[in-house]
Every structure is written in C-alpha cells, then in structure tokens.
N, C-alpha and C positions, 0 to 999 in steps of 0.2 A: 606127352613127352616129345613127340615129333614136332608138335606145334611150338614148343618152347625152344627147341634146337633151331627150327626154321626162323623164329623171331630173333634169336641171337645172331644167326647168319645175316639176316636182313639188316639188323642194327649195325653189325660190323661193316657191311658194304656202305651203308649210309654215312657212317663216321669216316670211312676212308675217302669217299667221294667228297664229302664236305671239307675234309682237311686238304684234299688236293686242290679244290677250287679256291679255298681261302689262302693257299700258299702262292697265289699268282700275284706277287708284288711287281711293281714297275721294274725293279732290278732283275727279278726272275724272268720276266718276259723279254727284257732287253738281252739278257745272256742267252736265252733260248732262240729268239727270233731276230735279234739285231735292233738297231736304233729305229724308232718310228720316223716316218717322213711326214712333211707338211703337204697339205693339198688345199687348193682354193676351189670353192664351189662357185663356178663362173656363171652357171645357170642352175635352176632347180634340178638337183641330181647329177649335173654334169660337173665332174671334178677335173682339175688341172694340177699336175705335178710338174715341177720345174727343176732341171739340173743347171747349175751355174758353172761357168769356167773360172779360171784363176783371177780374172778381172771382174768377177761378180756380175757378169752379164749372162743372160739366159743363153744356154747352148743347146738345150733340148727341152721341149714341152710335150707332155703326154696328156691327152684329153680322152676321157672315157666316162660313161655313165656308171655310177656305182649303184648297186642294188639297194643299199640302205645308207641314209645320211642321218644326221641328228634329228631332222624334222620329218622324214618320210621314207617309206619303203617303195621301191619301184620294181614292178614285175617285168617291165620291158627294159632290158639293159642296152637297147640300141639308141643311136643318136640320129634324129631325122637329117637327111642329106641337106635340106635347105638351111637348117640350123647350123650344120657343120660349116657351110660356106660363110655364114654370118660370123661365127666364132673365129674362123681362120682369118677372115678379112679384118676383124677387130685386133687380133694378136699380131698379125703380120700383114700390114696394109700392102696393097699391090705395089705401091711406089718403093717400098723397102725391099721387095723381093729381088729386083734386078731382072734382066732379060731371062726368058725361058731357056732352059738348058736342053741338051740333046736327048735326055732321058725323060722329058716331060711327057705325061700321058702313058707311061709304061704301066701295063696291067698284067698281073699274074693270078690265075685262078687254079687252085689245086684242091680237088675234092670239094669239101663244103666251105672252104675259106678262100679269100682272095685279098690281094693288095693292089692298090693303084698309087702311082707316084706322080706328083707335080714337082718337077725339078726346075729351079731357078738359079741364077748366079749366086745369090746370097743365102738361100734356104732350100731345103728339100722338105716336101710335105707328103707324108705317106698315110694313106687311108686303109684301114684294116676292116674287112667286111666278112660277114657270114653269108654264104651263097646257098640258096635253095630255090625250088620252083616257086615258092610263095613270094620271096623277096631277095633283094640284095641289101642286107641290113648292115649299116655302119656300126661298128663296135668300138673303134678307137682311131685316134688321129695322133701322129707323131710329127712334130715340126723340129727339124734340125738345122741349126745355123752353120754356115761355112763362111770363111773370109770375114770373120768379125774384126772390126777395127776397135781397139780399146778407146774408151772415152778419155778425153784430155781433162 
C-alpha cells in the first residue's frame, strides 16, 4: 500500500514537471523574461551584443565569452588579453578613436574585480576583469561611442 501511494506521488510530480516544461512557449518566455536579444559570435565562444542609436549606428558594444554556444561549451569564461586587443582594434580602429582623453588608463580594483578604461575623443573602452593571485582575467569589454556624427 505504501509503495502504491509513493508511486502515485512520484507520478503526480512527473506529470507536473512535464507540464511545466512543455508550457514554455516563445510567448510565455517573452512575457516572463522580455524580448530575446541578438548576439554575434565574433570568435569561437566570444559573443558581441550591440546597442544602436536612433540613427541606427552602434552606440555600445559588449563583448564577452559565453559558457555555451550552439557548437561548444567553454569552461573558461575569460578572454585572453592579446585577443581582446585584436578584437578592439578590429571593431574600433585606432584612427577612429580620436586623441586619448584625460581619463585614459584609469584603473579601479575592488575586492576580486577590476575595471580599466581607455578613454578617447570618440569612444570609451572599458575592460572588466576578475582579479586574483593567479591572474588578472578579462571577462568583458564595453565600447561606448560618444560624439557620433550621423551618416549622410
């Protein structure tokens, strides 16, 4: 008798869990979490999201390694520093940045995290890192444009 009751309880839980998972339609997820965003995989596992201004020009780019993509799962969620320079130079060539600003090279380290900023006339590039005895590991880069001139 106890076994039969336990089996009924387990069956009820399985039916409830299955019904909950199957009820996750696109509209259900959008109403719960908002509209999904687009991301570009600019290197294996390195994702870029872009915000655009009213003139449809990039106003902010966020770069980070995602733990899982369609093709692979990455256990290391950091971005190598040399690769970050390559990516930033590709997205915002030095000639487009303008002269260095007064806040370039600004660094802030608090606890186990830190930021450093390269400030230019036309863009600001912020590097987010995880700090430990073992490494200063880059986890994200944010590029923000300022003084954008609309395309004619």
